[in-house]
ZASE-747311 format. One record per residue (C-alpha): z, y, x; residue in three letters. Coordinates in steps of 0.02 Angstrom, whole numbers. Example, Ala and Ser with C-alpha at 12.3 -4.5 7.8 and 13.67 -1.06 7.14 Angstrom:
// ZASE-747311
z->390, y->-225, x->615, residuo->ALA
z->357, y->-53, x->684, residuo->SER
***
This chain:
// ZASE-747311
z->239, y->-1293, x->870, residuo->MET
z->251, y->-1417, x->738, residuo->PRO
z->226, y->-1561, x->884, residuo->ASN
z->363, y->-1493, x->986, residuo->GLY
z->264, y->-1388, x->1110, residuo->THR
z->365, y->-1230, x->1165, residuo->ILE
z->267, y->-1064, x->1186, residuo->VAL
z->345, y->-958, x->1302, residuo->ASP
z->343, y->-812, x->1295, residuo->PRO
z->311, y->-790, x->1099, residuo->TYR
z->362, y->-645, x->1001, residuo->TYR
z->405, y->-628, x->818, residuo->VAL
z->420, y->-477, x->743, residuo->LEU
z->547, y->-461, x->604, residuo->GLU
z->496, y->-330, x->464, residuo->TYR
z->572, y->-307, x->273, residuo->PRO
z->452, y->-336, x->139, residuo->THR
z->323, y->-207, x->104, residuo->TRP
z->253, y->-141, x->-29, residuo->VAL
z->76, y->-55, x->-65, residuo->ASN
z->23, y->45, x->-227, residuo->VAL
z->-151, y->74, x->-299, residuo->VAL
z->-111, y->219, x->-419, residuo->ALA
z->-230, y->274, x->-539, residuo->LEU
z->-217, y->429, x->-641, residuo->THR
z->-284, y->459, x->-821, residuo->LYS
z->-437, y->530, x->-758, residuo->ASN
z->-462, y->384, x->-647, residuo->GLN
z->-412, y->469, x->-479, residuo->GLU
z->-329, y->358, x->-343, residuo->VAL
z->-178, y->438, x->-273, residuo->ILE
z->-179, y->431, x->-81, residuo->LEU
z->-64, y->499, x->53, residuo->VAL
z->-136, y->580, x->193, residuo->LYS
z->-21, y->550, x->371, residuo->GLN
z->-35, y->553, x->551, residuo->TYR
z->-16, y->365, x->624, residuo->ARG
z->30, y->362, x->814, residuo->HIS
z->-43, y->195, x->850, residuo->GLY
z->-220, y->255, x->809, residuo->LEU
z->-176, y->445, x->856, residuo->LYS
z->-258, y->496, x->692, residuo->LYS
z->-223, y->574, x->522, residuo->THR
z->-289, y->457, x->408, residuo->ILE
z->-288, y->407, x->210, residuo->LEU
z->-175, y->271, x->149, residuo->GLU
z->-107, y->198, x->-11, residuo->LEU
z->65, y->251, x->-45, residuo->PRO
z->186, y->107, x->18, residuo->SER
z->342, y->57, x->121, residuo->GLY
z->483, y->-65, x->140, residuo->ALA
z->579, y->-144, x->-2, residuo->VAL
z->769, y->-55, x->32, residuo->GLU
z->922, y->-148, x->-9, residuo->THR
z->950, y->-49, x->-162, residuo->GLU
z->779, y->-114, x->-229, residuo->ASP
z->817, y->-280, x->-343, residuo->MET
z->635, y->-312, x->-353, residuo->LEU
z->480, y->-272, x->-247, residuo->PRO
z->399, y->-179, x->-404, residuo->VAL
z->561, y->-56, x->-383, residuo->GLU
z->530, y->-16, x->-222, residuo->ALA
z->344, y->20, x->-278, residuo->ALA
z->410, y->133, x->-410, residuo->LYS
z->528, y->226, x->-278, residuo->ARG
z->392, y->236, x->-148, residuo->GLU
z->256, y->315, x->-260, residuo->LEU
z->384, y->426, x->-319, residuo->LEU
z->454, y->484, x->-161, residuo->GLU
z->279, y->497, x->-60, residuo->GLU
z->169, y->572, x->-212, residuo->THR
z->281, y->642, x->-350, residuo->GLY
z->179, y->537, x->-458, residuo->TYR
z->245, y->388, x->-580, residuo->THR
z->196, y->275, x->-721, residuo->SER
z->280, y->152, x->-840, residuo->ASN
z->118, y->31, x->-807, residuo->HIS
z->144, y->-62, x->-630, residuo->PHE
z->68, y->-243, x->-612, residuo->ILE
z->84, y->-338, x->-462, residuo->GLU
z->-94, y->-391, x->-408, residuo->THR
z->-61, y->-505, x->-252, residuo->GLY
z->56, y->-551, x->-110, residuo->ILE
z->-9, y->-538, x->55, residuo->LEU
z->50, y->-593, x->249, residuo->SER
z->25, y->-454, x->370, residuo->PRO
z->-1, y->-553, x->507, residuo->ASN
z->65, y->-745, x->475, residuo->PRO
z->54, y->-789, x->674, residuo->ALA
z->210, y->-662, x->714, residuo->ASN
z->257, y->-565, x->564, residuo->HIS
z->396, y->-628, x->462, residuo->THR
z->382, y->-526, x->310, residuo->ASN
z->264, y->-525, x->152, residuo->LEU
z->160, y->-373, x->68, residuo->THR
z->180, y->-357, x->-123, residuo->HIS
z->31, y->-265, x->-187, residuo->CYS
z->48, y->-151, x->-351, residuo->PHE
z->-74, y->-74, x->-472, residuo->LEU
z->3, y->76, x->-575, residuo->ALA
z->-103, y->153, x->-697, residuo->THR
z->-90, y->311, x->-796, residuo->GLY
z->4, y->380, x->-677, residuo->VAL
z->63, y->561, x->-692, residuo->GLU
z->151, y->700, x->-571, residuo->ARG
z->319, y->709, x->-631, residuo->VAL
z->424, y->776, x->-465, residuo->ALA
z->409, y->841, x->-294, residuo->ASP
z->386, y->742, x->-144, residuo->LEU
z->558, y->670, x->-72, residuo->LYS
z->507, y->635, x->112, residuo->LEU
z->608, y->543, x->248, residuo->ASP
z->628, y->663, x->407, residuo->ILE
z->497, y->552, x->501, residuo->THR
z->372, y->578, x->353, residuo->GLU
z->229, y->716, x->347, residuo->GLN
z->126, y->679, x->192, residuo->ILE
z->-5, y->774, x->99, residuo->ASP
z->-48, y->712, x->-71, residuo->VAL
z->-238, y->667, x->-96, residuo->VAL
z->-314, y->644, x->-263, residuo->LEU
z->-504, y->549, x->-256, residuo->LEU
z->-595, y->479, x->-394, residuo->PRO
z->-599, y->288, x->-393, residuo->LEU
z->-785, y->277, x->-383, residuo->GLU
z->-798, y->402, x->-225, residuo->ARG
z->-668, y->291, x->-135, residuo->LEU
z->-753, y->133, x->-180, residuo->ILE
z->-924, y->214, x->-103, residuo->LYS
z->-841, y->275, x->60, residuo->ASN
z->-744, y->118, x->105, residuo->ILE
z->-907, y->67, x->214, residuo->ASP
z->-870, y->245, x->298, residuo->ASN
z->-700, y->185, x->349, residuo->GLY
z->-604, y->308, x->218, residuo->ILE
z->-467, y->180, x->221, residuo->LEU
z->-424, y->98, x->387, residuo->LEU
z->-272, y->3, x->354, residuo->GLN
z->-316, y->-191, x->327, residuo->THR
z->-168, y->-214, x->192, residuo->LEU
z->-227, y->-69, x->92, residuo->HIS
z->-403, y->-114, x->90, residuo->ILE
z->-341, y->-287, x->33, residuo->SER
z->-235, y->-212, x->-104, residuo->SER
z->-377, y->-110, x->-152, residuo->LEU
z->-478, y->-255, x->-187, residuo->PHE
z->-343, y->-348, x->-285, residuo->PHE
z->-339, y->-191, x->-397, residuo->ALA
z->-511, y->-188, x->-425, residuo->LEU
z->-516, y->-363, x->-479, residuo->ARG
z->-388, y->-331, x->-607, residuo->LYS
z->-472, y->-190, x->-668, residuo->LEU
z->-645, y->-281, x->-695, residuo->GLY
z->-738, y->-190, x->-547, residuo->LYS
z->-763, y->-340, x->-428, residuo->VAL
z->-897, y->-446, x->-494, residuo->GLN
z->-917, y->-648, x->-427, residuo->PHE
z->-1091, y->-722, x->-460, residuo->SER
***
């Protein structure tokens, strides 16, 4: 600790930088991925996301790569909307959040051997209406969606 106190044991998890993408089609549909998550023992909806790899010079390159690999969609319009710490108490990494607009399907999925993904297109308004029902459970994805909605002018503060 800053005062010199040693906390033993204390575990720090070292992860690479992550990216999350809120991808919107021209018809205002959000591109989601449906996949099994062993921690919850459930198949859930998530945003396209993943780790920044060594070949990615910038987080936006990782966001473009992950979106294309996991969904077959891409766009020329990516905006970084925020940066989050998954857990500053014991995680070393950051998550970069992106909004991609006008996305179009241009390729087949290119999945890792450990990935089994179904792509789901959901109207943005339906996603927003179902947030309270747990349609998205991943905390960082909810935060990324908040950043995107703020950028799109759909979050109003009075």
